[in-house]
PQR file with spaces between the fields and no chain letter, atoms N, CA, C, O and H, PARSE charges and radii, in Angstrom:
ATOM       1  N    UNK     1       0.829   -1.209    0.000 -0.4000 1.5000
ATOM       2  CA   UNK     1       0.000    0.000    0.000 -0.0000 2.0000
ATOM       3  C    UNK     1       0.868    1.266    0.000  0.5500 1.7000
ATOM       4  O    UNK     1       1.934    1.316    0.614 -0.5500 1.4000
ATOM       5  N    UNK     2       0.389    2.248   -0.685 -0.4000 1.5000
ATOM       6  CA   UNK     2       1.091    3.531   -0.764 -0.0000 2.0000
ATOM       7  C    UNK     2       0.420    4.510    0.187  0.5500 1.7000
ATOM       8  O    UNK     2      -0.806    4.601    0.247 -0.5500 1.4000
ATOM       9  H    UNK     2      -0.476    2.208   -1.184  0.4000 1.0000
ATOM      10  N    UNK     3       1.232    5.227    0.914 -0.4000 1.5000
ATOM      11  CA   UNK     3       0.741    6.229    1.857 -0.0000 2.0000
ATOM      12  C    UNK     3      -0.097    7.268    1.098  0.5500 1.7000
ATOM      13  O    UNK     3       0.401    7.886    0.157 -0.5500 1.4000
ATOM      14  H    UNK     3       2.228    5.153    0.865  0.4000 1.0000
ATOM      15  N    UNK     4      -1.355    7.466    1.492 -0.4000 1.5000
ATOM      16  CA   UNK     4      -2.213    8.442    0.804 -0.0000 2.0000
ATOM      17  C    UNK     4      -1.597    9.843    0.747  0.5500 1.7000
ATOM      18  O    UNK     4      -1.842   10.593   -0.198 -0.5500 1.4000
ATOM      19  H    UNK     4      -1.760    6.963    2.256  0.4000 1.0000
ATOM      20  N    UNK     5      -0.809   10.189    1.744 -0.4000 1.5000
ATOM      21  CA   UNK     5      -0.164   11.500    1.751 -0.0000 2.0000
ATOM      22  C    UNK     5       0.831   11.619    0.588  0.5500 1.7000
ATOM      23  O    UNK     5       0.953   12.681   -0.022 -0.5500 1.4000
ATOM      24  H    UNK     5      -0.610    9.580    2.512  0.4000 1.0000
ATOM      25  N    UNK     6       1.537   10.529    0.289 -0.4000 1.5000
ATOM      26  CA   UNK     6       2.474   10.534   -0.833 -0.0000 2.0000
ATOM      27  C    UNK     6       1.734   10.671   -2.162  0.5500 1.7000
ATOM      28  O    UNK     6       2.199   11.353   -3.075 -0.5500 1.4000
ATOM      29  H    UNK     6       1.438    9.667    0.785  0.4000 1.0000
ATOM      30  N    UNK     7       0.589   10.020   -2.256 -0.4000 1.5000
ATOM      31  CA   UNK     7      -0.228   10.135   -3.474 -0.0000 2.0000
ATOM      32  C    UNK     7      -0.692   11.582   -3.637  0.5500 1.7000
ATOM      33  O    UNK     7      -0.628   12.140   -4.732 -0.5500 1.4000
ATOM      34  H    UNK     7       0.212    9.466   -1.514  0.4000 1.0000
ATOM      35  N    UNK     8      -1.159   12.184   -2.542 -0.4000 1.5000
ATOM      36  CA   UNK     8      -1.593   13.586   -2.598 -0.0000 2.0000
ATOM      37  C    UNK     8      -0.456   14.506   -3.029  0.5500 1.7000
ATOM      38  O    UNK     8      -0.661   15.419   -3.828 -0.5500 1.4000
ATOM      39  H    UNK     8      -1.211   11.730   -1.652  0.4000 1.0000
ATOM      40  N    UNK     9       0.752   14.263   -2.496 -0.4000 1.5000
ATOM      41  CA   UNK     9       1.903   15.088   -2.892 -0.0000 2.0000
ATOM      42  C    UNK     9       2.213   14.932   -4.373  0.5500 1.7000
ATOM      43  O    UNK     9       2.544   15.907   -5.046 -0.5500 1.4000
ATOM      44  H    UNK     9       0.919   13.521   -1.846  0.4000 1.0000
ATOM      45  N    UNK    10       2.105   13.699   -4.888 -0.4000 1.5000
ATOM      46  CA   UNK    10       2.350   13.471   -6.302 -0.0000 2.0000
ATOM      47  C    UNK    10       1.338   14.242   -7.148  0.5500 1.7000
ATOM      48  O    UNK    10       1.697   14.919   -8.112 -0.5500 1.4000
ATOM      49  H    UNK    10       1.836   12.906   -4.341  0.4000 1.0000
ATOM      50  N    UNK    11       0.074   14.125   -6.767 -0.4000 1.5000
ATOM      51  CA   UNK    11      -0.984   14.810   -7.511 -0.0000 2.0000
ATOM      52  C    UNK    11      -0.789   16.322   -7.446  0.5500 1.7000
ATOM      53  O    UNK    11      -0.899   17.007   -8.464 -0.5500 1.4000
ATOM      54  H    UNK    11      -0.218   13.575   -5.984  0.4000 1.0000
ATOM      55  N    UNK    12      -0.502   16.841   -6.267 -0.4000 1.5000
ATOM      56  CA   UNK    12      -0.284   18.287   -6.130 -0.0000 2.0000
ATOM      57  C    UNK    12       0.906   18.751   -6.958  0.5500 1.7000
ATOM      58  O    UNK    12       0.881   19.842   -7.529 -0.5500 1.4000
ATOM      59  H    UNK    12      -0.412   16.285   -5.441  0.4000 1.0000
ATOM      60  N    UNK    13       1.945   17.929   -7.026 -0.4000 1.5000
ATOM      61  CA   UNK    13       3.105   18.263   -7.844 -0.0000 2.0000
ATOM      62  C    UNK    13       2.752   18.338   -9.320  0.5500 1.7000
ATOM      63  O    UNK    13       3.215   19.230  -10.030 -0.5500 1.4000
ATOM      64  H    UNK    13       1.965   17.043   -6.562  0.4000 1.0000
ATOM      65  N    UNK    14       1.938   17.409   -9.776 -0.4000 1.5000
ATOM      66  CA   UNK    14       1.503   17.421  -11.176 -0.0000 2.0000
ATOM      67  C    UNK    14       0.671   18.663  -11.458  0.5500 1.7000
ATOM      68  O    UNK    14       0.857   19.331  -12.475 -0.5500 1.4000
ATOM      69  H    UNK    14       1.562   16.685   -9.199  0.4000 1.0000
ATOM      70  N    UNK    15      -0.243   18.963  -10.552 -0.4000 1.5000
ATOM      71  CA   UNK    15      -1.089   20.157  -10.723 -0.0000 2.0000
ATOM      72  C    UNK    15      -0.228   21.417  -10.777  0.5500 1.7000
ATOM      73  O    UNK    15      -0.457   22.289  -11.614 -0.5500 1.4000
ATOM      74  H    UNK    15      -0.395   18.421   -9.726  0.4000 1.0000
ATOM      75  N    UNK    16       0.764   21.516   -9.885 -0.4000 1.5000
ATOM      76  CA   UNK    16       1.649   22.704   -9.889 -0.0000 2.0000
ATOM      77  C    UNK    16       2.421   22.812  -11.205  0.5500 1.7000
ATOM      78  O    UNK    16       2.571   23.904  -11.754 -0.5500 1.4000
ATOM      79  H    UNK    16       0.950   20.808   -9.205  0.4000 1.0000
ATOM      80  N    UNK    17       2.908   21.678  -11.706 -0.4000 1.5000
ATOM      81  CA   UNK    17       3.636   21.702  -12.977 -0.0000 2.0000
ATOM      82  C    UNK    17       2.737   22.195  -14.099  0.5500 1.7000
ATOM      83  O    UNK    17       3.156   22.996  -14.934 -0.5500 1.4000
ATOM      84  H    UNK    17       2.786   20.791  -11.260  0.4000 1.0000
ATOM      85  N    UNK    18       1.511   21.719  -14.114 -0.4000 1.5000
ATOM      86  CA   UNK    18       0.580   22.126  -15.169 -0.0000 2.0000
ATOM      87  C    UNK    18       0.204   23.594  -15.033  0.5500 1.7000
ATOM      88  O    UNK    18       0.120   24.311  -16.030 -0.5500 1.4000
ATOM      89  H    UNK    18       1.170   21.068  -13.435  0.4000 1.0000
ATOM      90  N    UNK    19      -0.022   24.044  -13.808 -0.4000 1.5000
ATOM      91  CA   UNK    19      -0.363   25.453  -13.588 -0.0000 2.0000
ATOM      92  C    UNK    19       0.787   26.369  -13.951  0.5500 1.7000
ATOM      93  O    UNK    19       0.577   27.438  -14.525 -0.5500 1.4000
ATOM      94  H    UNK    19       0.047   23.462  -12.997  0.4000 1.0000
ATOM      95  N    UNK    20       2.002   25.959  -13.621 -0.4000 1.5000
ATOM      96  CA   UNK    20       3.155   26.814  -13.900 -0.0000 2.0000
ATOM      97  C    UNK    20       3.501   26.879  -15.381  0.5500 1.7000
ATOM      98  O    UNK    20       4.237   27.768  -15.808 -0.5500 1.4000
ATOM      99  H    UNK    20       2.173   25.091  -13.155  0.4000 1.0000
ATOM     100  N    UNK    21       2.976   25.945  -16.164 -0.4000 1.5000
ATOM     101  CA   UNK    21       3.252   25.989  -17.610 -0.0000 2.0000
ATOM     102  C    UNK    21       2.555   27.183  -18.253  0.5500 1.7000
ATOM     103  O    UNK    21       2.988   27.676  -19.295 -0.5500 1.4000
ATOM     104  H    UNK    21       2.379   25.222  -15.817  0.4000 1.0000
ATOM     105  N    UNK    22       1.472   27.645  -17.627 -0.4000 1.5000
ATOM     106  CA   UNK    22       0.758   28.804  -18.149 -0.0000 2.0000
ATOM     107  C    UNK    22      -0.155   28.487  -19.318  0.5500 1.7000
ATOM     108  O    UNK    22      -0.817   29.381  -19.845 -0.5500 1.4000
ATOM     109  H    UNK    22       1.120   27.245  -16.781  0.4000 1.0000
ATOM     110  N    UNK    23      -0.201   27.234  -19.729 -0.4000 1.5000
ATOM     111  CA   UNK    23      -1.045   26.851  -20.856 -0.0000 2.0000
ATOM     112  C    UNK    23      -2.510   26.812  -20.428  0.5500 1.7000
ATOM     113  O    UNK    23      -2.836   26.332  -19.343 -0.5500 1.4000
ATOM     114  H    UNK    23       0.337   26.508  -19.300  0.4000 1.0000
ATOM     115  N    UNK    24      -3.380   27.319  -21.283 -0.4000 1.5000
ATOM     116  CA   UNK    24      -4.817   27.273  -21.004 -0.0000 2.0000
ATOM     117  C    UNK    24      -5.373   25.872  -21.231  0.5500 1.7000
ATOM     118  O    UNK    24      -6.307   25.439  -20.555 -0.5500 1.4000
ATOM     119  H    UNK    24      -3.115   27.709  -22.165  0.4000 1.0000
ATOM     120  N    UNK    25      -4.781   25.176  -22.195 -0.4000 1.5000
ATOM     121  CA   UNK    25      -5.202   23.809  -22.487 -0.0000 2.0000
ATOM     122  C    UNK    25      -3.986   22.901  -22.404  0.5500 1.7000
ATOM     123  O    UNK    25      -2.893   23.259  -22.843 -0.5500 1.4000
ATOM     124  H    UNK    25      -4.023   25.528  -22.744  0.4000 1.0000
ATOM     125  N    UNK    26      -4.195   21.726  -21.836 -0.4000 1.5000
ATOM     126  CA   UNK    26      -3.108   20.764  -21.677 -0.0000 2.0000
ATOM     127  C    UNK    26      -3.511   19.479  -22.383  0.5500 1.7000
ATOM     128  O    UNK    26      -4.562   18.909  -22.089 -0.5500 1.4000
ATOM     129  H    UNK    26      -5.083   21.435  -21.480  0.4000 1.0000
ATOM     130  N    UNK    27      -2.678   19.021  -23.314 -0.4000 1.5000
ATOM     131  CA   UNK    27      -3.013   17.764  -23.993 -0.0000 2.0000
ATOM     132  C    UNK    27      -3.002   16.591  -23.018  0.5500 1.7000
ATOM     133  O    UNK    27      -2.195   16.556  -22.090 -0.5500 1.4000
ATOM     134  H    UNK    27      -1.824   19.485  -23.552  0.4000 1.0000
ATOM     135  N    UNK    28      -3.890   15.645  -23.230 -0.4000 1.5000
ATOM     136  CA   UNK    28      -4.001   14.503  -22.333 -0.0000 2.0000
ATOM     137  C    UNK    28      -2.715   13.687  -22.290  0.5500 1.7000
ATOM     138  O    UNK    28      -2.405   13.081  -21.265 -0.5500 1.4000
ATOM     139  H    UNK    28      -4.546   15.674  -23.984  0.4000 1.0000
ATOM     140  N    UNK    29      -1.959   13.661  -23.394 -0.4000 1.5000
ATOM     141  CA   UNK    29      -0.713   12.892  -23.374 -0.0000 2.0000
ATOM     142  C    UNK    29       0.308   13.513  -22.426  0.5500 1.7000
ATOM     143  O    UNK    29       1.121   12.797  -21.840 -0.5500 1.4000
ATOM     144  H    UNK    29      -2.210   14.153  -24.228  0.4000 1.0000
ATOM     145  N    UNK    30       0.278   14.823  -22.269 -0.4000 1.5000
ATOM     146  CA   UNK    30       1.160   15.501  -21.314 -0.0000 2.0000
ATOM     147  C    UNK    30       0.801   15.083  -19.888  0.5500 1.7000
ATOM     148  O    UNK    30       1.680   14.804  -19.073 -0.5500 1.4000
ATOM     149  H    UNK    30      -0.382   15.405  -22.745  0.4000 1.0000
ATOM     150  N    UNK    31      -0.489   15.043  -19.602 -0.4000 1.5000
ATOM     151  CA   UNK    31      -0.944   14.632  -18.274 -0.0000 2.0000
ATOM     152  C    UNK    31      -0.552   13.174  -18.029  0.5500 1.7000
ATOM     153  O    UNK    31      -0.066   12.831  -16.952 -0.5500 1.4000
ATOM     154  H    UNK    31      -1.203   15.270  -20.264  0.4000 1.0000
ATOM     155  N    UNK    32      -0.763   12.329  -19.020 -0.4000 1.5000
ATOM     156  CA   UNK    32      -0.401   10.918  -18.888 -0.0000 2.0000
ATOM     157  C    UNK    32       1.071   10.721  -18.597  0.5500 1.7000
ATOM     158  O    UNK    32       1.436    9.898  -17.757 -0.5500 1.4000
ATOM     159  H    UNK    32      -1.159   12.608  -19.895  0.4000 1.0000
ATOM     160  N    UNK    33       1.920   11.470  -19.284 -0.4000 1.5000
ATOM     161  CA   UNK    33       3.363   11.354  -19.049 -0.0000 2.0000
ATOM     162  C    UNK    33       3.749   11.829  -17.653  0.5500 1.7000
ATOM     163  O    UNK    33       4.607   11.230  -17.005 -0.5500 1.4000
ATOM     164  H    UNK    33       1.624   12.139  -19.966  0.4000 1.0000
ATOM     165  N    UNK    34       3.115   12.903  -17.191 -0.4000 1.5000
ATOM     166  CA   UNK    34       3.393   13.393  -15.841 -0.0000 2.0000
ATOM     167  C    UNK    34       2.946   12.385  -14.785  0.5500 1.7000
ATOM     168  O    UNK    34       3.629   12.190  -13.780 -0.5500 1.4000
ATOM     169  H    UNK    34       2.418   13.389  -17.718  0.4000 1.0000
ATOM     170  N    UNK    35       1.800   11.746  -15.015 -0.4000 1.5000
ATOM     171  CA   UNK    35       1.323   10.720  -14.083 -0.0000 2.0000
ATOM     172  C    UNK    35       2.285    9.536  -14.082  0.5500 1.7000
ATOM     173  O    UNK    35       2.623    9.009  -13.022 -0.5500 1.4000
ATOM     174  H    UNK    35       1.245   11.905  -15.832  0.4000 1.0000
ATOM     175  N    UNK    36       2.728    9.118  -15.271 -0.4000 1.5000
ATOM     176  CA   UNK    36       3.678    7.999  -15.341 -0.0000 2.0000
ATOM     177  C    UNK    36       4.961    8.342  -14.595  0.5500 1.7000
ATOM     178  O    UNK    36       5.490    7.513  -13.854 -0.5500 1.4000
ATOM     179  H    UNK    36       2.453    9.547  -16.132  0.4000 1.0000
ATOM     180  N    UNK    37       5.455    9.542  -14.785 -0.4000 1.5000
ATOM     181  CA   UNK    37       6.679    9.982  -14.095 -0.0000 2.0000
ATOM     182  C    UNK    37       6.480    9.956  -12.580  0.5500 1.7000
ATOM     183  O    UNK    37       7.342    9.486  -11.836 -0.5500 1.4000
ATOM     184  H    UNK    37       5.025   10.215  -15.387  0.4000 1.0000
ATOM     185  N    UNK    38       5.336   10.467  -12.138 -0.4000 1.5000
ATOM     186  CA   UNK    38       5.049   10.477  -10.707 -0.0000 2.0000
ATOM     187  C    UNK    38       4.943    9.078  -10.134  0.5500 1.7000
ATOM     188  O    UNK    38       5.467    8.803   -9.055 -0.5500 1.4000
ATOM     189  H    UNK    38       4.636   10.848  -12.742  0.4000 1.0000
ATOM     190  N    UNK    39       4.264    8.191  -10.854 -0.4000 1.5000
ATOM     191  CA   UNK    39       4.114    6.818  -10.377 -0.0000 2.0000
ATOM     192  C    UNK    39       5.446    6.071  -10.370  0.5500 1.7000
ATOM     193  O    UNK    39       5.689    5.234   -9.501 -0.5500 1.4000
ATOM     194  H    UNK    39       3.839    8.415  -11.731  0.4000 1.0000
ATOM     195  N    UNK    40       6.295    6.372  -11.326 -0.4000 1.5000
ATOM     196  CA   UNK    40       7.607    5.713  -11.375 -0.0000 2.0000
ATOM     197  C    UNK    40       8.393    5.997  -10.104  0.5500 1.7000
ATOM     198  O    UNK    40       9.144    5.148   -9.623 -0.5500 1.4000
ATOM     199  H    UNK    40       6.098    7.052  -12.032  0.4000 1.0000
ATOM     200  N    UNK    41       8.214    7.191   -9.568 -0.4000 1.5000
ATOM     201  CA   UNK    41       8.916    7.570   -8.333 -0.0000 2.0000
ATOM     202  C    UNK    41       8.179    7.125   -7.074  0.5500 1.7000
ATOM     203  O    UNK    41       8.750    7.127   -5.983 -0.5500 1.4000
ATOM     204  H    UNK    41       7.604    7.880   -9.958  0.4000 1.0000
ATOM     205  N    UNK    42       6.921    6.747   -7.222 -0.4000 1.5000
ATOM     206  CA   UNK    42       6.087    6.432   -6.067 -0.0000 2.0000
ATOM     207  C    UNK    42       5.932    4.929   -5.828  0.5500 1.7000
ATOM     208  O    UNK    42       6.130    4.443   -4.714 -0.5500 1.4000
ATOM     209  H    UNK    42       6.457    6.745   -8.108  0.4000 1.0000
ATOM     210  N    UNK    43       5.576    4.198   -6.892 -0.4000 1.5000
ATOM     211  CA   UNK    43       5.276    2.772   -6.739 -0.0000 2.0000
ATOM     212  C    UNK    43       5.461    2.079   -8.088  0.5500 1.7000
ATOM     213  O    UNK    43       4.736    2.361   -9.042 -0.5500 1.4000
ATOM     214  H    UNK    43       5.416    4.592   -7.797  0.4000 1.0000
ATOM     215  N    UNK    44       6.426    1.179   -8.161 -0.4000 1.5000
ATOM     216  CA   UNK    44       6.766    0.563   -9.438 -0.0000 2.0000
ATOM     217  C    UNK    44       5.637   -0.303   -9.996  0.5500 1.7000
ATOM     218  O    UNK    44       5.456   -0.370  -11.211 -0.5500 1.4000
ATOM     219  H    UNK    44       7.015    0.950   -7.385  0.4000 1.0000
ATOM     220  N    UNK    45       4.879   -0.962   -9.127 -0.4000 1.5000
ATOM     221  CA   UNK    45       3.771   -1.789   -9.612 -0.0000 2.0000
ATOM     222  C    UNK    45       2.672   -0.901  -10.204  0.5500 1.7000
ATOM     223  O    UNK    45       2.150   -1.191  -11.281 -0.5500 1.4000
ATOM     224  H    UNK    45       5.026   -0.908   -8.140  0.4000 1.0000
ATOM     225  N    UNK    46       2.328    0.159   -9.513 -0.4000 1.5000
ATOM     226  CA   UNK    46       1.326    1.090  -10.032 -0.0000 2.0000
ATOM     227  C    UNK    46       1.796    1.707  -11.343  0.5500 1.7000
ATOM     228  O    UNK    46       0.998    1.925  -12.255 -0.5500 1.4000
ATOM     229  H    UNK    46       2.752    0.394   -8.639  0.4000 1.0000
ATOM     230  N    UNK    47       3.080    1.985  -11.434 -0.4000 1.5000
ATOM     231  CA   UNK    47       3.661    2.550  -12.651 -0.0000 2.0000
ATOM     232  C    UNK    47       3.469    1.602  -13.828  0.5500 1.7000
ATOM     233  O    UNK    47       3.023    2.025  -14.895 -0.5500 1.4000
ATOM     234  H    UNK    47       3.728    1.808  -10.694  0.4000 1.0000
ATOM     235  N    UNK    48       3.797    0.336  -13.646 -0.4000 1.5000
ATOM     236  CA   UNK    48       3.666   -0.645  -14.731 -0.0000 2.0000
ATOM     237  C    UNK    48       2.194   -0.858  -15.081  0.5500 1.7000
ATOM     238  O    UNK    48       1.847   -0.980  -16.256 -0.5500 1.4000
ATOM     239  H    UNK    48       4.158   -0.007  -12.779  0.4000 1.0000
ATOM     240  N    UNK    49       1.339   -0.903  -14.079 -0.4000 1.5000
ATOM     241  CA   UNK    49      -0.095   -1.087  -14.346 -0.0000 2.0000
ATOM     242  C    UNK    49      -0.656    0.087  -15.143  0.5500 1.7000
ATOM     243  O    UNK    49      -1.381   -0.111  -16.118 -0.5500 1.4000
ATOM     244  H    UNK    49       1.621   -0.804  -13.125  0.4000 1.0000
ATOM     245  N    UNK    50      -0.321    1.299  -14.732 -0.4000 1.5000
ATOM     246  CA   UNK    50      -0.804    2.474  -15.442 -0.0000 2.0000
ATOM     247  C    UNK    50      -0.254    2.484  -16.863  0.5500 1.7000
ATOM     248  O    UNK    50      -0.988    2.755  -17.813 -0.5500 1.4000
ATOM     249  H    UNK    50       0.269    1.459  -13.940  0.4000 1.0000
ATOM     250  N    UNK    51       1.022    2.193  -17.007 -0.4000 1.5000
ATOM     251  CA   UNK    51       1.649    2.191  -18.325 -0.0000 2.0000
ATOM     252  C    UNK    51       0.984    1.178  -19.245  0.5500 1.7000
ATOM     253  O    UNK    51       0.829    1.430  -20.440 -0.5500 1.4000
ATOM     254  H    UNK    51       1.618    1.973  -16.235  0.4000 1.0000
ATOM     255  N    UNK    52       0.590    0.033  -18.695 -0.4000 1.5000
ATOM     256  CA   UNK    52      -0.019   -0.995  -19.534 -0.0000 2.0000
ATOM     257  C    UNK    52      -1.327   -0.515  -20.154  0.5500 1.7000
ATOM     258  O    UNK    52      -1.654   -0.885  -21.282 -0.5500 1.4000
ATOM     259  H    UNK    52       0.716   -0.172  -17.725  0.4000 1.0000
ATOM     260  N    UNK    53      -2.065    0.296  -19.429 -0.4000 1.5000
ATOM     261  CA   UNK    53      -3.311    0.843  -19.957 -0.0000 2.0000
ATOM     262  C    UNK    53      -3.026    2.076  -20.810  0.5500 1.7000
ATOM     263  O    UNK    53      -3.540    2.202  -21.922 -0.5500 1.4000
ATOM     264  H    UNK    53      -1.799    0.596  -18.513  0.4000 1.0000
ATOM     265  N    UNK    54      -2.212    2.974  -20.289 -0.4000 1.5000
ATOM     266  CA   UNK    54      -1.919    4.235  -20.976 -0.0000 2.0000
ATOM     267  C    UNK    54      -1.262    3.996  -22.334  0.5500 1.7000
ATOM     268  O    UNK    54      -1.602    4.652  -23.319 -0.5500 1.4000
ATOM     269  H    UNK    54      -1.794    2.871  -19.386  0.4000 1.0000
ATOM     270  N    UNK    55      -0.337    3.071  -22.378 -0.4000 1.5000
ATOM     271  CA   UNK    55       0.362    2.767  -23.642 -0.0000 2.0000
ATOM     272  C    UNK    55      -0.277    1.627  -24.416  0.5500 1.7000
ATOM     273  O    UNK    55       0.245    1.177  -25.436 -0.5500 1.4000
ATOM     274  H    UNK    55      -0.061    2.539  -21.578  0.4000 1.0000
ATOM     275  N    UNK    56      -1.413    1.172  -23.916 -0.4000 1.5000
ATOM     276  CA   UNK    56      -2.228    0.159  -24.592 -0.0000 2.0000
ATOM     277  C    UNK    56      -1.442   -1.098  -24.951  0.5500 1.7000
ATOM     278  O    UNK    56      -1.383   -1.497  -26.114 -0.5500 1.4000
ATOM     279  H    UNK    56      -1.837    1.538  -23.087  0.4000 1.0000
ATOM     280  N    UNK    57      -0.841   -1.714  -23.937 -0.4000 1.5000
ATOM     281  CA   UNK    57      -0.138   -2.973  -24.165 -0.0000 2.0000
ATOM     282  C    UNK    57      -1.148   -4.006  -24.667  0.5500 1.7000
ATOM     283  O    UNK    57      -2.224   -4.159  -24.088 -0.5500 1.4000
ATOM     284  H    UNK    57      -0.889   -1.390  -22.992  0.4000 1.0000
ATOM     285  N    UNK    58      -0.807   -4.697  -25.720 -0.4000 1.5000
ATOM     286  CA   UNK    58      -1.708   -5.686  -26.306 -0.0000 2.0000
ATOM     287  C    UNK    58      -1.215   -7.122  -26.114  0.5500 1.7000
ATOM     288  O    UNK    58      -2.010   -8.061  -26.076 -0.5500 1.4000
ATOM     289  H    UNK    58       0.066   -4.573  -26.191  0.4000 1.0000
ATOM     290  N    UNK    59       0.093   -7.275  -25.996 -0.4000 1.5000
ATOM     291  CA   UNK    59       0.672   -8.609  -25.926 -0.0000 2.0000
ATOM     292  C    UNK    59       1.729   -8.653  -24.828  0.5500 1.7000
ATOM     293  O    UNK    59       2.175   -7.619  -24.333 -0.5500 1.4000
ATOM     294  H    UNK    59       0.739   -6.512  -26.027  0.4000 1.0000
ATOM     295  N    UNK    60       2.116   -9.857  -24.463 -0.4000 1.5000
ATOM     296  CA   UNK    60       3.135  -10.037  -23.435 -0.0000 2.0000
ATOM     297  C    UNK    60       4.443   -9.364  -23.838  0.5500 1.7000
ATOM     298  O    UNK    60       5.162   -8.851  -22.980 -0.5500 1.4000
ATOM     299  H    UNK    60       1.754  -10.698  -24.866  0.4000 1.0000
ATOM     300  N    UNK    61       4.757   -9.359  -25.119 -0.4000 1.5000
ATOM     301  CA   UNK    61       6.011   -8.735  -25.560 -0.0000 2.0000
ATOM     302  C    UNK    61       6.024   -7.233  -25.279  0.5500 1.7000
ATOM     303  O    UNK    61       7.089   -6.648  -25.083 -0.5500 1.4000
ATOM     304  H    UNK    61       4.173   -9.775  -25.816  0.4000 1.0000
ATOM     305  N    UNK    62       4.846   -6.608  -25.260 -0.4000 1.5000
ATOM     306  CA   UNK    62       4.773   -5.188  -24.923 -0.0000 2.0000
ATOM     307  C    UNK    62       5.241   -4.966  -23.486  0.5500 1.7000
ATOM     308  O    UNK    62       5.979   -4.023  -23.199 -0.5500 1.4000
ATOM     309  H    UNK    62       3.980   -7.083  -25.420  0.4000 1.0000
ATOM     310  N    UNK    63       4.800   -5.847  -22.588 -0.4000 1.5000
ATOM     311  CA   UNK    63       5.252   -5.783  -21.196 -0.0000 2.0000
ATOM     312  C    UNK    63       6.755   -6.038  -21.108  0.5500 1.7000
ATOM     313  O    UNK    63       7.476   -5.333  -20.401 -0.5500 1.4000
ATOM     314  H    UNK    63       4.201   -6.612  -22.820  0.4000 1.0000
ATOM     315  N    UNK    64       7.210   -7.045  -21.829 -0.4000 1.5000
ATOM     316  CA   UNK    64       8.630   -7.400  -21.802 -0.0000 2.0000
ATOM     317  C    UNK    64       9.495   -6.222  -22.241  0.5500 1.7000
ATOM     318  O    UNK    64      10.507   -5.921  -21.608 -0.5500 1.4000
ATOM     319  H    UNK    64       6.624   -7.618  -22.403  0.4000 1.0000
ATOM     320  N    UNK    65       9.099   -5.558  -23.321 -0.4000 1.5000
ATOM     321  CA   UNK    65       9.859   -4.413  -23.808 -0.0000 2.0000
ATOM     322  C    UNK    65       9.859   -3.276  -22.788  0.5500 1.7000
ATOM     323  O    UNK    65      10.890   -2.653  -22.536 -0.5500 1.4000
ATOM     324  H    UNK    65       8.277   -5.802  -23.835  0.4000 1.0000
ATOM     325  N    UNK    66       8.701   -3.020  -22.211 -0.4000 1.5000
ATOM     326  CA   UNK    66       8.590   -1.946  -21.229 -0.0000 2.0000
ATOM     327  C    UNK    66       9.435   -2.235  -20.000  0.5500 1.7000
ATOM     328  O    UNK    66      10.156   -1.362  -19.517 -0.5500 1.4000
ATOM     329  H    UNK    66       7.864   -3.526  -22.415  0.4000 1.0000
ATOM     330  N    UNK    67       9.346   -3.464  -19.493 -0.4000 1.5000
ATOM     331  CA   UNK    67      10.134   -3.847  -18.321 -0.0000 2.0000
ATOM     332  C    UNK    67      11.623   -3.781  -18.656  0.5500 1.7000
ATOM     333  O    UNK    67      12.428   -3.369  -17.820 -0.5500 1.4000
ATOM     334  H    UNK    67       8.760   -4.173  -19.886  0.4000 1.0000
ATOM     335  N    UNK    68      11.991   -4.182  -19.867 -0.4000 1.5000
ATOM     336  CA   UNK    68      13.390   -4.086  -20.291 -0.0000 2.0000
ATOM     337  C    UNK    68      13.874   -2.647  -20.276  0.5500 1.7000
ATOM     338  O    UNK    68      14.985   -2.368  -19.825 -0.5500 1.4000
ATOM     339  H    UNK    68      11.337   -4.517  -20.545  0.4000 1.0000
ATOM     340  N    UNK    69      13.041   -1.726  -20.769 -0.4000 1.5000
ATOM     341  CA   UNK    69      13.379   -0.300  -20.743 -0.0000 2.0000
ATOM     342  C    UNK    69      13.497    0.190  -19.303  0.5500 1.7000
ATOM     343  O    UNK    69      14.402    0.955  -18.971 -0.5500 1.4000
ATOM     344  H    UNK    69      12.139   -1.953  -21.135  0.4000 1.0000
ATOM     345  N    UNK    70      12.582   -0.255  -18.459 -0.4000 1.5000
ATOM     346  CA   UNK    70      12.585    0.140  -17.054 -0.0000 2.0000
ATOM     347  C    UNK    70      13.849   -0.334  -16.364  0.5500 1.7000
ATOM     348  O    UNK    70      14.467    0.425  -15.618 -0.5500 1.4000
ATOM     349  H    UNK    70      11.846   -0.877  -18.729  0.4000 1.0000
ATOM     350  N    UNK    71      14.244   -1.576  -16.600 -0.4000 1.5000
ATOM     351  CA   UNK    71      15.441   -2.121  -15.987 -0.0000 2.0000
ATOM     352  C    UNK    71      16.683   -1.398  -16.482  0.5500 1.7000
ATOM     353  O    UNK    71      17.616   -1.163  -15.713 -0.5500 1.4000
ATOM     354  H    UNK    71      13.742   -2.193  -17.206  0.4000 1.0000
ATOM     355  N    UNK    72      16.700   -1.048  -17.748 -0.4000 1.5000
ATOM     356  CA   UNK    72      17.837   -0.317  -18.304 -0.0000 2.0000
ATOM     357  C    UNK    72      17.964    1.059  -17.675  0.5500 1.7000
ATOM     358  O    UNK    72      19.063    1.491  -17.328 -0.5500 1.4000
ATOM     359  H    UNK    72      15.943   -1.240  -18.372  0.4000 1.0000
ATOM     360  N    UNK    73      16.829    1.756  -17.527 -0.4000 1.5000
ATOM     361  CA   UNK    73      16.873    3.101  -16.951 -0.0000 2.0000
ATOM     362  C    UNK    73      17.249    3.076  -15.474  0.5500 1.7000
ATOM     363  O    UNK    73      17.878    4.014  -14.985 -0.5500 1.4000
ATOM     364  H    UNK    73      15.936    1.405  -17.809  0.4000 1.0000
ATOM     365  N    UNK    74      16.875    2.026  -14.761 -0.4000 1.5000
ATOM     366  CA   UNK    74      17.199    1.917  -13.340 -0.0000 2.0000
ATOM     367  C    UNK    74      18.685    1.627  -13.157  0.5500 1.7000
ATOM     368  O    UNK    74      19.299    2.122  -12.212 -0.5500 1.4000
ATOM     369  H    UNK    74      16.364    1.264  -15.158  0.4000 1.0000
ATOM     370  N    UNK    75      19.261    0.839  -14.042 -0.4000 1.5000
ATOM     371  CA   UNK    75      20.672    0.474  -13.895 -0.0000 2.0000
ATOM     372  C    UNK    75      21.622    1.572  -14.374  0.5500 1.7000
ATOM     373  O    UNK    75      22.823    1.500  -14.113 -0.5500 1.4000
ATOM     374  H    UNK    75      18.761    0.438  -14.809  0.4000 1.0000
ATOM     375  N    UNK    76      21.105    2.589  -15.073 -0.4000 1.5000
ATOM     376  CA   UNK    76      21.975    3.693  -15.551 -0.0000 2.0000
ATOM     377  C    UNK    76      22.328    4.663  -14.460  0.5500 1.7000
ATOM     378  O    UNK    76      23.045    5.633  -14.705 -0.5500 1.4000
ATOM     379  H    UNK    76      20.130    2.648  -15.285  0.4000 1.0000
């Protein structure tokens, strides 16, 4: 389980980033990327679950590629 306070901080951080951009309209893909970034720092399982829906994984190889990218970025 993730501490609800940490989730609130993540959400507030995303909102602040969007507000500080000054844009009147924000594309949904920008929001999705910010959520993925926040989840990556918060909970790896939630990150992978969100990514699977957001990036529309269709096959097991999609997961394999994503996890491979994740492992590469963590080891750098």
